[in-house]
PDB file of N, CA, C and O in Angstrom:
ATOM      1  N   MET A   1     150.797 136.789 246.471  1.00  0.00           N
ATOM      2  CA  MET A   1     150.313 137.933 245.364  1.00  0.00           C
ATOM      3  C   MET A   1     149.811 136.792 244.506  1.00  0.00           C
ATOM      4  O   MET A   1     150.220 135.674 244.193  1.00  0.00           O
ATOM      5  N   SER A   2     148.467 137.746 244.190  1.00  0.00           N
ATOM      6  CA  SER A   2     147.091 137.003 243.195  1.00  0.00           C
ATOM      7  C   SER A   2     147.383 137.658 241.982  1.00  0.00           C
ATOM      8  O   SER A   2     147.807 138.806 241.846  1.00  0.00           O
ATOM      9  N   LYS A   3     147.065 136.657 240.935  1.00  0.00           N
ATOM     10  CA  LYS A   3     146.883 136.342 239.972  1.00  0.00           C
ATOM     11  C   LYS A   3     145.906 137.395 238.873  1.00  0.00           C
ATOM     12  O   LYS A   3     144.919 137.769 239.507  1.00  0.00           O
ATOM     13  N   LEU A   4     145.903 137.730 238.028  1.00  0.00           N
ATOM     14  CA  LEU A   4     144.920 138.689 237.330  1.00  0.00           C
ATOM     15  C   LEU A   4     144.319 137.634 236.928  1.00  0.00           C
ATOM     16  O   LEU A   4     144.799 136.505 237.034  1.00  0.00           O
ATOM     17  N   ALA A   5     142.768 138.004 236.228  1.00  0.00           N
ATOM     18  CA  ALA A   5     142.156 136.805 235.789  1.00  0.00           C
ATOM     19  C   ALA A   5     142.542 136.803 234.617  1.00  0.00           C
ATOM     20  O   ALA A   5     142.843 135.703 234.154  1.00  0.00           O
ATOM     21  N   GLN A   6     142.656 137.911 233.813  1.00  0.00           N
ATOM     22  CA  GLN A   6     143.840 137.530 232.431  1.00  0.00           C
ATOM     23  C   GLN A   6     144.844 136.666 232.535  1.00  0.00           C
ATOM     24  O   GLN A   6     144.626 135.538 232.092  1.00  0.00           O
ATOM     25  N   ASP A   7     145.729 136.855 232.931  1.00  0.00           N
ATOM     26  CA  ASP A   7     146.766 136.299 232.865  1.00  0.00           C
ATOM     27  C   ASP A   7     146.281 134.588 233.452  1.00  0.00           C
ATOM     28  O   ASP A   7     147.289 133.886 233.539  1.00  0.00           O
ATOM     29  N   ILE A   8     145.321 134.034 233.745  1.00  0.00           N
ATOM     30  CA  ILE A   8     144.827 132.511 233.957  1.00  0.00           C
ATOM     31  C   ILE A   8     144.007 132.642 233.137  1.00  0.00           C
ATOM     32  O   ILE A   8     144.660 132.232 232.177  1.00  0.00           O
ATOM     33  N   ILE A   9     142.901 132.939 232.670  1.00  0.00           N
ATOM     34  CA  ILE A   9     142.833 132.741 231.193  1.00  0.00           C
ATOM     35  C   ILE A   9     143.023 132.937 230.108  1.00  0.00           C
ATOM     36  O   ILE A   9     142.155 133.721 229.726  1.00  0.00           O
ATOM     37  N   LEU A  10     143.938 132.581 229.011  1.00  0.00           N
ATOM     38  CA  LEU A  10     144.925 132.528 227.909  1.00  0.00           C
ATOM     39  C   LEU A  10     143.766 132.760 226.773  1.00  0.00           C
ATOM     40  O   LEU A  10     143.524 133.933 226.490  1.00  0.00           O
ATOM     41  N   ARG A  11     143.028 131.725 226.098  1.00  0.00           N
ATOM     42  CA  ARG A  11     142.090 132.046 225.351  1.00  0.00           C
ATOM     43  C   ARG A  11     141.156 130.494 225.568  1.00  0.00           C
ATOM     44  O   ARG A  11     141.235 129.437 226.193  1.00  0.00           O
ATOM     45  N   PRO A  12     140.404 131.089 224.745  1.00  0.00           N
ATOM     46  CA  PRO A  12     139.146 129.990 224.424  1.00  0.00           C
ATOM     47  C   PRO A  12     139.642 128.997 222.866  1.00  0.00           C
ATOM     48  O   PRO A  12     139.804 129.303 221.685  1.00  0.00           O
ATOM     49  N   VAL A  13     139.747 127.750 223.639  1.00  0.00           N
ATOM     50  CA  VAL A  13     139.599 126.350 222.507  1.00  0.00           C
ATOM     51  C   VAL A  13     138.719 126.060 221.554  1.00  0.00           C
ATOM     52  O   VAL A  13     137.819 125.283 221.874  1.00  0.00           O
ATOM     53  N   ILE A  14     138.742 126.672 219.950  1.00  0.00           N
ATOM     54  CA  ILE A  14     137.800 126.389 219.263  1.00  0.00           C
ATOM     55  C   ILE A  14     138.024 124.952 219.056  1.00  0.00           C
ATOM     56  O   ILE A  14     139.126 124.403 219.047  1.00  0.00           O
ATOM     57  N   THR A  15     136.990 124.444 218.907  1.00  0.00           N
ATOM     58  CA  THR A  15     137.849 122.849 217.762  1.00  0.00           C
ATOM     59  C   THR A  15     136.369 122.284 218.194  1.00  0.00           C
ATOM     60  O   THR A  15     135.677 122.642 219.147  1.00  0.00           O
ATOM     61  N   GLU A  16     136.058 121.126 217.030  1.00  0.00           N
ATOM     62  CA  GLU A  16     134.758 120.534 216.762  1.00  0.00           C
ATOM     63  C   GLU A  16     134.314 120.273 218.115  1.00  0.00           C
ATOM     64  O   GLU A  16     133.592 121.031 218.763  1.00  0.00           O
ATOM     65  N   ASP A  17     134.942 118.782 218.649  1.00  0.00           N
ATOM     66  CA  ASP A  17     134.899 118.757 220.254  1.00  0.00           C
ATOM     67  C   ASP A  17     134.800 119.983 221.114  1.00  0.00           C
ATOM     68  O   ASP A  17     134.657 119.515 222.244  1.00  0.00           O
ATOM     69  N   SER A  18     134.797 120.744 221.170  1.00  0.00           N
ATOM     70  CA  SER A  18     134.723 121.351 221.992  1.00  0.00           C
ATOM     71  C   SER A  18     133.000 122.407 221.932  1.00  0.00           C
ATOM     72  O   SER A  18     132.167 122.670 222.799  1.00  0.00           O
ATOM     73  N   MET A  19     133.110 122.730 220.534  1.00  0.00           N
ATOM     74  CA  MET A  19     132.055 123.397 220.155  1.00  0.00           C
ATOM     75  C   MET A  19     130.896 122.480 220.578  1.00  0.00           C
ATOM     76  O   MET A  19     129.995 123.016 221.223  1.00  0.00           O
ATOM     77  N   GLU A  20     130.783 120.937 220.252  1.00  0.00           N
ATOM     78  CA  GLU A  20     129.852 119.986 220.503  1.00  0.00           C
ATOM     79  C   GLU A  20     129.371 120.636 222.076  1.00  0.00           C
ATOM     80  O   GLU A  20     128.393 121.366 222.240  1.00  0.00           O
ATOM     81  N   ARG A  21     130.403 120.128 223.263  1.00  0.00           N
ATOM     82  CA  ARG A  21     129.984 120.557 224.336  1.00  0.00           C
ATOM     83  C   ARG A  21     129.347 121.772 224.852  1.00  0.00           C
ATOM     84  O   ARG A  21     128.769 121.734 225.938  1.00  0.00           O
ATOM     85  N   LEU A  22     129.408 122.825 224.173  1.00  0.00           N
ATOM     86  CA  LEU A  22     128.358 124.106 224.068  1.00  0.00           C
ATOM     87  C   LEU A  22     126.989 123.711 224.869  1.00  0.00           C
ATOM     88  O   LEU A  22     126.536 124.345 225.821  1.00  0.00           O
ATOM     89  N   PRO A  23     126.501 122.694 224.369  1.00  0.00           N
ATOM     90  CA  PRO A  23     125.003 123.150 224.519  1.00  0.00           C
ATOM     91  C   PRO A  23     124.263 122.300 225.771  1.00  0.00           C
ATOM     92  O   PRO A  23     123.102 122.096 226.126  1.00  0.00           O
ATOM     93  N   ASN A  24     125.988 121.819 226.364  1.00  0.00           N
ATOM     94  CA  ASN A  24     125.796 121.318 227.881  1.00  0.00           C
ATOM     95  C   ASN A  24     126.448 122.456 228.699  1.00  0.00           C
ATOM     96  O   ASN A  24     127.050 122.180 229.737  1.00  0.00           O
ATOM     97  N   GLY A  25     126.367 123.440 228.358  1.00  0.00           N
ATOM     98  CA  GLY A  25     127.355 124.051 229.011  1.00  0.00           C
ATOM     99  C   GLY A  25     128.789 124.025 229.770  1.00  0.00           C
ATOM    100  O   GLY A  25     129.161 124.291 230.912  1.00  0.00           O
ATOM    101  N   LYS A  26     129.476 123.528 228.455  1.00  0.00           N
ATOM    102  CA  LYS A  26     130.624 123.085 228.981  1.00  0.00           C
ATOM    103  C   LYS A  26     131.491 123.999 227.772  1.00  0.00           C
ATOM    104  O   LYS A  26     131.211 124.105 226.579  1.00  0.00           O
ATOM    105  N   TYR A  27     132.694 124.640 228.570  1.00  0.00           N
ATOM    106  CA  TYR A  27     133.346 125.476 227.546  1.00  0.00           C
ATOM    107  C   TYR A  27     134.987 125.486 228.350  1.00  0.00           C
ATOM    108  O   TYR A  27     135.470 125.422 229.480  1.00  0.00           O
ATOM    109  N   THR A  28     135.322 125.586 227.221  1.00  0.00           N
ATOM    110  CA  THR A  28     136.914 125.155 227.157  1.00  0.00           C
ATOM    111  C   THR A  28     138.067 125.910 226.456  1.00  0.00           C
ATOM    112  O   THR A  28     138.246 126.143 225.261  1.00  0.00           O
ATOM    113  N   PHE A  29     138.666 126.169 227.352  1.00  0.00           N
ATOM    114  CA  PHE A  29     139.868 127.085 227.729  1.00  0.00           C
ATOM    115  C   PHE A  29     141.518 126.857 227.910  1.00  0.00           C
ATOM    116  O   PHE A  29     142.065 126.164 228.768  1.00  0.00           O
ATOM    117  N   GLU A  30     142.062 127.532 226.998  1.00  0.00           N
ATOM    118  CA  GLU A  30     143.673 127.541 227.340  1.00  0.00           C
ATOM    119  C   GLU A  30     143.860 128.062 228.369  1.00  0.00           C
ATOM    120  O   GLU A  30     143.244 129.116 228.523  1.00  0.00           O
ATOM    121  N   VAL A  31     144.671 127.645 229.408  1.00  0.00           N
ATOM    122  CA  VAL A  31     144.499 128.591 230.704  1.00  0.00           C
ATOM    123  C   VAL A  31     146.452 128.085 231.162  1.00  0.00           C
ATOM    124  O   VAL A  31     147.124 127.168 230.691  1.00  0.00           O
ATOM    125  N   ALA A  32     146.834 129.149 232.237  1.00  0.00           N
ATOM    126  CA  ALA A  32     148.449 128.891 232.428  1.00  0.00           C
ATOM    127  C   ALA A  32     148.072 127.899 233.445  1.00  0.00           C
ATOM    128  O   ALA A  32     147.162 127.576 234.208  1.00  0.00           O
ATOM    129  N   LYS A  33     150.065 127.372 232.783  1.00  0.00           N
ATOM    130  CA  LYS A  33     150.353 126.157 233.283  1.00  0.00           C
ATOM    131  C   LYS A  33     149.758 125.893 235.077  1.00  0.00           C
ATOM    132  O   LYS A  33     148.978 125.050 235.520  1.00  0.00           O
ATOM    133  N   ASP A  34     150.424 126.871 235.689  1.00  0.00           N
ATOM    134  CA  ASP A  34     150.408 126.460 237.035  1.00  0.00           C
ATOM    135  C   ASP A  34     149.304 127.084 237.770  1.00  0.00           C
ATOM    136  O   ASP A  34     149.282 127.315 238.979  1.00  0.00           O
ATOM    137  N   ALA A  35     148.229 127.374 236.757  1.00  0.00           N
ATOM    138  CA  ALA A  35     146.821 127.920 237.527  1.00  0.00           C
ATOM    139  C   ALA A  35     146.102 126.461 238.140  1.00  0.00           C
ATOM    140  O   ALA A  35     146.313 125.424 237.511  1.00  0.00           O
ATOM    141  N   ASN A  36     145.411 126.430 239.151  1.00  0.00           N
ATOM    142  CA  ASN A  36     144.448 125.735 239.802  1.00  0.00           C
ATOM    143  C   ASN A  36     143.388 125.422 239.403  1.00  0.00           C
ATOM    144  O   ASN A  36     143.164 125.930 238.305  1.00  0.00           O
ATOM    145  N   LYS A  37     142.300 124.579 239.913  1.00  0.00           N
ATOM    146  CA  LYS A  37     140.960 124.311 239.756  1.00  0.00           C
ATOM    147  C   LYS A  37     140.230 126.206 240.637  1.00  0.00           C
ATOM    148  O   LYS A  37     139.592 127.029 239.979  1.00  0.00           O
ATOM    149  N   VAL A  38     140.391 126.283 241.291  1.00  0.00           N
ATOM    150  CA  VAL A  38     139.835 127.533 241.821  1.00  0.00           C
ATOM    151  C   VAL A  38     140.399 128.443 241.648  1.00  0.00           C
ATOM    152  O   VAL A  38     139.780 129.349 242.205  1.00  0.00           O
ATOM    153  N   GLU A  39     141.646 128.977 240.980  1.00  0.00           N
ATOM    154  CA  GLU A  39     141.616 130.187 240.541  1.00  0.00           C
ATOM    155  C   GLU A  39     141.356 130.215 238.751  1.00  0.00           C
ATOM    156  O   GLU A  39     141.599 131.211 238.070  1.00  0.00           O
ATOM    157  N   ILE A  40     141.064 129.504 238.449  1.00  0.00           N
ATOM    158  CA  ILE A  40     140.653 129.078 237.237  1.00  0.00           C
ATOM    159  C   ILE A  40     138.875 129.365 237.312  1.00  0.00           C
ATOM    160  O   ILE A  40     138.226 129.838 236.379  1.00  0.00           O
ATOM    161  N   ALA A  41     138.529 129.112 238.131  1.00  0.00           N
ATOM    162  CA  ALA A  41     136.683 128.807 238.599  1.00  0.00           C
ATOM    163  C   ALA A  41     136.463 130.695 239.029  1.00  0.00           C
ATOM    164  O   ALA A  41     135.538 131.436 238.697  1.00  0.00           O
ATOM    165  N   LYS A  42     137.490 130.954 239.719  1.00  0.00           N
ATOM    166  CA  LYS A  42     137.367 132.317 239.979  1.00  0.00           C
ATOM    167  C   LYS A  42     137.344 133.276 238.474  1.00  0.00           C
ATOM    168  O   LYS A  42     136.376 133.981 238.190  1.00  0.00           O
ATOM    169  N   ALA A  43     138.339 133.184 237.762  1.00  0.00           N
ATOM    170  CA  ALA A  43     139.213 134.120 236.548  1.00  0.00           C
ATOM    171  C   ALA A  43     137.804 133.980 235.974  1.00  0.00           C
ATOM    172  O   ALA A  43     137.375 135.119 235.787  1.00  0.00           O
ATOM    173  N   ILE A  44     136.740 132.888 235.550  1.00  0.00           N
ATOM    174  CA  ILE A  44     135.706 133.005 234.502  1.00  0.00           C
ATOM    175  C   ILE A  44     134.616 133.804 234.977  1.00  0.00           C
ATOM    176  O   ILE A  44     134.026 134.678 234.342  1.00  0.00           O
ATOM    177  N   GLU A  45     134.301 133.251 236.697  1.00  0.00           N
ATOM    178  CA  GLU A  45     133.352 134.323 236.908  1.00  0.00           C
ATOM    179  C   GLU A  45     133.689 135.470 236.795  1.00  0.00           C
ATOM    180  O   GLU A  45     132.763 136.150 236.352  1.00  0.00           O
ATOM    181  N   GLU A  46     134.853 136.190 237.044  1.00  0.00           N
ATOM    182  CA  GLU A  46     135.239 137.409 236.982  1.00  0.00           C
ATOM    183  C   GLU A  46     135.313 137.792 235.585  1.00  0.00           C
ATOM    184  O   GLU A  46     135.013 138.919 235.193  1.00  0.00           O
ATOM    185  N   LEU A  47     135.549 137.237 235.142  1.00  0.00           N
ATOM    186  CA  LEU A  47     135.936 137.961 233.160  1.00  0.00           C
ATOM    187  C   LEU A  47     134.232 137.864 232.704  1.00  0.00           C
ATOM    188  O   LEU A  47     133.429 138.794 232.629  1.00  0.00           O
ATOM    189  N   PHE A  48     134.075 136.810 232.511  1.00  0.00           N
ATOM    190  CA  PHE A  48     132.219 136.325 232.277  1.00  0.00           C
ATOM    191  C   PHE A  48     131.375 136.834 233.561  1.00  0.00           C
ATOM    192  O   PHE A  48     131.323 138.057 233.697  1.00  0.00           O
ATOM    193  N   GLY A  49     131.144 136.556 233.894  1.00  0.00           N
ATOM    194  CA  GLY A  49     130.187 137.356 235.259  1.00  0.00           C
ATOM    195  C   GLY A  49     129.051 135.920 234.692  1.00  0.00           C
ATOM    196  O   GLY A  49     128.008 135.912 234.038  1.00  0.00           O
ATOM    197  N   VAL A  50     129.944 134.748 235.370  1.00  0.00           N
ATOM    198  CA  VAL A  50     128.525 133.276 235.122  1.00  0.00           C
ATOM    199  C   VAL A  50     129.169 132.963 236.566  1.00  0.00           C
ATOM    200  O   VAL A  50     130.138 133.487 237.114  1.00  0.00           O
ATOM    201  N   LYS A  51     128.472 132.130 236.918  1.00  0.00           N
ATOM    202  CA  LYS A  51     128.680 130.889 237.926  1.00  0.00           C
ATOM    203  C   LYS A  51     128.857 129.474 237.482  1.00  0.00           C
ATOM    204  O   LYS A  51     128.033 128.778 236.888  1.00  0.00           O
ATOM    205  N   VAL A  52     130.475 129.054 237.999  1.00  0.00           N
ATOM    206  CA  VAL A  52     131.114 128.160 237.460  1.00  0.00           C
ATOM    207  C   VAL A  52     130.276 127.181 238.196  1.00  0.00           C
ATOM    208  O   VAL A  52     129.628 127.520 239.187  1.00  0.00           O
ATOM    209  N   ALA A  53     130.278 125.785 237.655  1.00  0.00           N
ATOM    210  CA  ALA A  53     129.484 124.513 238.599  1.00  0.00           C
ATOM    211  C   ALA A  53     130.758 123.618 238.719  1.00  0.00           C
ATOM    212  O   ALA A  53     130.896 122.922 239.724  1.00  0.00           O
ATOM    213  N   LYS A  54     131.800 123.613 237.611  1.00  0.00           N
ATOM    214  CA  LYS A  54     133.028 122.298 237.952  1.00  0.00           C
ATOM    215  C   LYS A  54     133.669 122.803 237.028  1.00  0.00           C
ATOM    216  O   LYS A  54     133.177 123.381 236.059  1.00  0.00           O
ATOM    217  N   VAL A  55     135.256 122.564 237.333  1.00  0.00           N
ATOM    218  CA  VAL A  55     135.848 122.897 236.490  1.00  0.00           C
ATOM    219  C   VAL A  55     137.020 121.504 236.448  1.00  0.00           C
ATOM    220  O   VAL A  55     137.819 121.185 237.329  1.00  0.00           O
ATOM    221  N   ASN A  56     136.790 120.871 235.150  1.00  0.00           N
ATOM    222  CA  ASN A  56     138.111 119.683 234.928  1.00  0.00           C
ATOM    223  C   ASN A  56     139.421 120.595 234.106  1.00  0.00           C
ATOM    224  O   ASN A  56     139.342 121.508 233.284  1.00  0.00           O
ATOM    225  N   THR A  57     140.559 119.947 234.690  1.00  0.00           N
ATOM    226  CA  THR A  57     141.731 120.338 233.613  1.00  0.00           C
ATOM    227  C   THR A  57     142.947 119.063 233.311  1.00  0.00           C
ATOM    228  O   THR A  57     143.236 118.109 234.034  1.00  0.00           O
ATOM    229  N   MET A  58     143.388 119.371 232.258  1.00  0.00           N
ATOM    230  CA  MET A  58     144.262 118.374 231.713  1.00  0.00           C
ATOM    231  C   MET A  58     145.639 118.999 230.918  1.00  0.00           C
ATOM    232  O   MET A  58     145.942 119.944 230.190  1.00  0.00           O
ATOM    233  N   SER A  59     146.069 118.171 231.370  1.00  0.00           N
ATOM    234  CA  SER A  59     147.649 118.782 230.731  1.00  0.00           C
ATOM    235  C   SER A  59     148.124 118.225 229.290  1.00  0.00           C
ATOM    236  O   SER A  59     148.317 117.032 229.056  1.00  0.00           O
ATOM    237  N   VAL A  60     148.252 119.092 228.526  1.00  0.00           N
ATOM    238  CA  VAL A  60     148.534 118.520 226.972  1.00  0.00           C
ATOM    239  C   VAL A  60     150.059 118.565 226.961  1.00  0.00           C
ATOM    240  O   VAL A  60     150.783 119.498 227.308  1.00  0.00           O
ATOM    241  N   LYS A  61     150.437 117.230 226.437  1.00  0.00           N
ATOM    242  CA  LYS A  61     152.409 117.643 225.954  1.00  0.00           C
ATOM    243  C   LYS A  61     152.450 117.879 224.664  1.00  0.00           C
ATOM    244  O   LYS A  61     151.958 117.092 223.855  1.00  0.00           O
ATOM    245  N   GLY A  62     152.966 118.849 224.364  1.00  0.00           N
ATOM    246  CA  GLY A  62     153.502 119.456 223.230  1.00  0.00           C
ATOM    247  C   GLY A  62     153.833 118.208 222.091  1.00  0.00           C
ATOM    248  O   GLY A  62     154.531 117.214 222.292  1.00  0.00           O
ATOM    249  N   LYS A  63     153.160 118.556 220.925  1.00  0.00           N
ATOM    250  CA  LYS A  63     153.495 117.368 219.267  1.00  0.00           C
ATOM    251  C   LYS A  63     154.837 117.493 219.016  1.00  0.00           C
ATOM    252  O   LYS A  63     155.440 118.521 219.322  1.00  0.00           O
ATOM    253  N   GLN A  64     155.375 116.543 218.484  1.00  0.00           N
ATOM    254  CA  GLN A  64     156.644 116.746 217.633  1.00  0.00           C
ATOM    255  C   GLN A  64     156.503 117.595 216.486  1.00  0.00           C
ATOM    256  O   GLN A  64     155.362 117.795 216.068  1.00  0.00           O
ATOM    257  N   LYS A  65     157.427 118.095 215.943  1.00  0.00           N
ATOM    258  CA  LYS A  65     157.039 118.675 214.758  1.00  0.00           C
ATOM    259  C   LYS A  65     158.662 119.118 214.556  1.00  0.00           C
ATOM    260  O   LYS A  65     159.608 119.362 215.306  1.00  0.00           O
ATOM    261  N   ARG A  66     158.345 119.062 212.635  1.00  0.00           N
ATOM    262  CA  ARG A  66     159.762 118.548 212.173  1.00  0.00           C
ATOM    263  C   ARG A  66     160.018 119.723 211.253  1.00  0.00           C
ATOM    264  O   ARG A  66     159.230 120.041 210.362  1.00  0.00           O
ATOM    265  N   MET A  67     161.298 120.436 211.538  1.00  0.00           N
ATOM    266  CA  MET A  67     161.645 121.488 210.227  1.00  0.00           C
ATOM    267  C   MET A  67     162.895 120.776 209.508  1.00  0.00           C
ATOM    268  O   MET A  67     163.980 120.673 210.081  1.00  0.00           O
ATOM    269  N   GLY A  68     162.635 120.234 208.054  1.00  0.00           N
ATOM    270  CA  GLY A  68     163.627 120.155 207.306  1.00  0.00           C
ATOM    271  C   GLY A  68     163.809 118.619 208.297  1.00  0.00           C
ATOM    272  O   GLY A  68     162.890 118.006 208.841  1.00  0.00           O
ATOM    273  N   ARG A  69     165.086 118.316 208.306  1.00  0.00           N
ATOM    274  CA  ARG A  69     165.802 116.978 209.360  1.00  0.00           C
ATOM    275  C   ARG A  69     165.870 116.928 210.427  1.00  0.00           C
ATOM    276  O   ARG A  69     166.038 115.917 211.108  1.00  0.00           O
ATOM    277  N   TYR A  70     165.660 118.852 211.045  1.00  0.00           N
ATOM    278  CA  TYR A  70     165.591 118.616 212.534  1.00  0.00           C
ATOM    279  C   TYR A  70     164.284 118.505 213.385  1.00  0.00           C
ATOM    280  O   TYR A  70     163.259 119.049 212.974  1.00  0.00           O
ATOM    281  N   LEU A  71     164.302 117.660 214.820  1.00  0.00           N
ATOM    282  CA  LEU A  71     162.860 117.604 215.482  1.00  0.00           C
ATOM    283  C   LEU A  71     162.974 118.628 216.394  1.00  0.00           C
ATOM    284  O   LEU A  71     164.038 118.859 216.967  1.00  0.00           O
ATOM    285  N   GLY A  72     161.555 119.521 216.652  1.00  0.00           N
ATOM    286  CA  GLY A  72     161.199 120.706 217.829  1.00  0.00           C
ATOM    287  C   GLY A  72     160.299 119.830 218.281  1.00  0.00           C
ATOM    288  O   GLY A  72     160.149 118.711 217.791  1.00  0.00           O
ATOM    289  N   TYR A  73     159.561 120.344 219.367  1.00  0.00           N
ATOM    290  CA  TYR A  73     158.238 120.064 220.147  1.00  0.00           C
ATOM    291  C   TYR A  73     157.524 121.274 220.196  1.00  0.00           C
ATOM    292  O   TYR A  73     158.066 122.339 220.491  1.00  0.00           O
ATOM    293  N   ARG A  74     156.153 121.140 219.877  1.00  0.00           N
ATOM    294  CA  ARG A  74     155.112 122.329 220.435  1.00  0.00           C
ATOM    295  C   ARG A  74     155.572 122.666 221.691  1.00  0.00           C
ATOM    296  O   ARG A  74     156.230 121.861 222.350  1.00  0.00           O
ATOM    297  N   PRO A  75     155.261 123.917 222.150  1.00  0.00           N
ATOM    298  CA  PRO A  75     155.356 123.841 223.371  1.00  0.00           C
ATOM    299  C   PRO A  75     154.198 123.464 224.329  1.00  0.00           C
ATOM    300  O   PRO A  75     153.110 123.622 223.775  1.00  0.00           O
ATOM    301  N   ASP A  76     154.084 122.882 225.975  1.00  0.00           N
ATOM    302  CA  ASP A  76     152.857 121.832 226.513  1.00  0.00           C
ATOM    303  C   ASP A  76     152.007 123.185 226.762  1.00  0.00           C
ATOM    304  O   ASP A  76     152.257 124.309 226.326  1.00  0.00           O
ATOM    305  N   ARG A  77     150.798 122.719 227.688  1.00  0.00           N
ATOM    306  CA  ARG A  77     149.807 123.603 227.615  1.00  0.00           C
ATOM    307  C   ARG A  77     148.509 122.983 228.738  1.00  0.00           C
ATOM    308  O   ARG A  77     148.365 121.796 229.030  1.00  0.00           O
ATOM    309  N   LYS A  78     148.066 123.581 229.000  1.00  0.00           N
ATOM    310  CA  LYS A  78     146.848 122.931 229.965  1.00  0.00           C
ATOM    311  C   LYS A  78     145.608 123.419 229.736  1.00  0.00           C
ATOM    312  O   LYS A  78     145.618 124.624 229.990  1.00  0.00           O
ATOM    313  N   LYS A  79     144.686 123.100 229.423  1.00  0.00           N
ATOM    314  CA  LYS A  79     143.239 123.120 229.269  1.00  0.00           C
ATOM    315  C   LYS A  79     142.570 122.780 230.428  1.00  0.00           C
ATOM    316  O   LYS A  79     142.865 121.972 231.309  1.00  0.00           O
ATOM    317  N   ALA A  80     141.185 123.859 230.232  1.00  0.00           N
ATOM    318  CA  ALA A  80     140.470 123.268 231.440  1.00  0.00           C
ATOM    319  C   ALA A  80     138.937 123.861 230.814  1.00  0.00           C
ATOM    320  O   ALA A  80     138.637 124.985 230.410  1.00  0.00           O
ATOM    321  N   ILE A  81     138.090 122.536 230.931  1.00  0.00           N
ATOM    322  CA  ILE A  81     136.707 122.553 230.283  1.00  0.00           C
ATOM    323  C   ILE A  81     135.921 123.044 231.716  1.00  0.00           C
ATOM    324  O   ILE A  81     136.033 122.386 232.750  1.00  0.00           O
ATOM    325  N   VAL A  82     135.114 124.285 231.632  1.00  0.00           N
ATOM    326  CA  VAL A  82     134.492 125.008 232.417  1.00  0.00           C
ATOM    327  C   VAL A  82     133.273 124.458 232.445  1.00  0.00           C
ATOM    328  O   VAL A  82     132.762 124.331 231.332  1.00  0.00           O
ATOM    329  N   THR A  83     132.457 123.983 233.633  1.00  0.00           N
ATOM    330  CA  THR A  83     130.380 123.529 233.447  1.00  0.00           C
ATOM    331  C   THR A  83     129.905 124.667 234.795  1.00  0.00           C
ATOM    332  O   THR A  83     129.956 124.796 236.018  1.00  0.00           O
ATOM    333  N   LEU A  84     129.438 125.318 233.561  1.00  0.00           N
ATOM    334  CA  LEU A  84     128.531 126.745 234.043  1.00  0.00           C
ATOM    335  C   LEU A  84     127.115 126.253 234.764  1.00  0.00           C
ATOM    336  O   LEU A  84     126.196 125.738 234.126  1.00  0.00           O
ATOM    337  N   GLU A  85     127.090 126.472 236.068  1.00  0.00           N
ATOM    338  CA  GLU A  85     125.224 126.321 236.474  1.00  0.00           C
ATOM    339  C   GLU A  85     124.110 127.013 236.276  1.00  0.00           C
ATOM    340  O   GLU A  85     124.058 128.176 236.678  1.00  0.00           O
ATOM    341  N   GLY A  86     123.243 126.544 235.757  1.00  0.00           N
ATOM    342  CA  GLY A  86     121.670 127.353 235.572  1.00  0.00           C
ATOM    343  C   GLY A  86     121.918 127.392 234.027  1.00  0.00           C
ATOM    344  O   GLY A  86     123.013 126.883 233.791  1.00  0.00           O
ATOM    345  N   ASP A  87     121.335 127.784 232.986  1.00  0.00           N
ATOM    346  CA  ASP A  87     121.262 128.478 231.909  1.00  0.00           C
ATOM    347  C   ASP A  87     121.919 129.808 231.187  1.00  0.00           C
ATOM    348  O   ASP A  87     121.602 130.404 230.157  1.00  0.00           O
ATOM    349  N   LYS A  88     122.767 129.985 231.968  1.00  0.00           N
ATOM    350  CA  LYS A  88     123.723 130.931 231.551  1.00  0.00           C
ATOM    351  C   LYS A  88     124.557 130.675 230.695  1.00  0.00           C
ATOM    352  O   LYS A  88     125.018 129.541 230.562  1.00  0.00           O
ATOM    353  N   THR A  89     125.046 132.110 229.651  1.00  0.00           N
ATOM    354  CA  THR A  89     125.678 131.120 228.661  1.00  0.00           C
ATOM    355  C   THR A  89     127.143 132.090 228.588  1.00  0.00           C
ATOM    356  O   THR A  89     127.001 132.939 229.467  1.00  0.00           O
ATOM    357  N   ILE A  90     128.291 132.268 227.992  1.00  0.00           N
ATOM    358  CA  ILE A  90     129.010 132.807 227.830  1.00  0.00           C
ATOM    359  C   ILE A  90     128.821 133.321 226.821  1.00  0.00           C
ATOM    360  O   ILE A  90     128.833 132.586 225.833  1.00  0.00           O
ATOM    361  N   GLU A  91     128.539 134.943 226.606  1.00  0.00           N
ATOM    362  CA  GLU A  91     128.565 135.912 224.809  1.00  0.00           C
ATOM    363  C   GLU A  91     129.145 135.682 223.953  1.00  0.00           C
ATOM    364  O   GLU A  91     128.877 135.799 222.757  1.00  0.00           O
ATOM    365  N   PHE A  92     130.727 135.034 224.862  1.00  0.00           N
ATOM    366  CA  PHE A  92     131.718 135.207 223.048  1.00  0.00           C
ATOM    367  C   PHE A  92     131.310 133.899 222.349  1.00  0.00           C
ATOM    368  O   PHE A  92     131.280 133.967 221.120  1.00  0.00           O
ATOM    369  N   PHE A  93     130.930 132.498 223.017  1.00  0.00           N
ATOM    370  CA  PHE A  93     130.504 131.760 222.306  1.00  0.00           C
ATOM    371  C   PHE A  93     129.193 131.460 221.784  1.00  0.00           C
ATOM    372  O   PHE A  93     129.049 130.354 221.262  1.00  0.00           O
ATOM    373  N   ASP A  94     127.797 132.587 221.854  1.00  0.00           N
ATOM    374  CA  ASP A  94     126.724 132.002 221.424  1.00  0.00           C
ATOM    375  C   ASP A  94     126.702 132.443 219.816  1.00  0.00           C
ATOM    376  O   ASP A  94     127.276 133.461 219.428  1.00  0.00           O
ATOM    377  N   GLY A  95     126.027 131.622 219.002  1.00  0.00           N
ATOM    378  CA  GLY A  95     125.920 131.523 217.999  1.00  0.00           C
ATOM    379  C   GLY A  95     127.186 130.695 216.982  1.00  0.00           C
ATOM    380  O   GLY A  95     127.372 130.837 215.773  1.00  0.00           O
ATOM    381  N   MET A  96     127.705 130.081 217.660  1.00  0.00           N
ATOM    382  CA  MET A  96     128.722 129.356 217.452  1.00  0.00           C
ATOM    383  C   MET A  96     128.653 127.911 217.062  1.00  0.00           C
ATOM    384  O   MET A  96     129.405 127.274 216.323  1.00  0.00           O
ATOM    385  N   TYR A  97     127.432 127.478 217.816  1.00  0.00           N
ATOM    386  CA  TYR A  97     126.671 125.811 217.405  1.00  0.00           C
ATOM    387  C   TYR A  97     125.832 125.905 216.612  1.00  0.00           C
ATOM    388  O   TYR A  97     125.229 124.902 216.230  1.00  0.00           O
TER     389      TYR A  97
END
């Protein structure tokens, strides 16, 4: 059973660090925890119509948070930094940097 591209790419990551990478053709997304690099590359190509050169992934542990005297954790997540081939850009990010 193949996954849909929308189920693999959850949302873009908009941070100061990710914005600095945009001119180099590197885009950061939060992805499904069980997605691999090949699935992520195919999903990006399908959703945005661009060619992916490279995908770097990292698992991010949830931070510890407090609510009064009780401790809890934010959910764990997975990020992917996608490098595109050539001069193509993803329209969503145009004008952000």
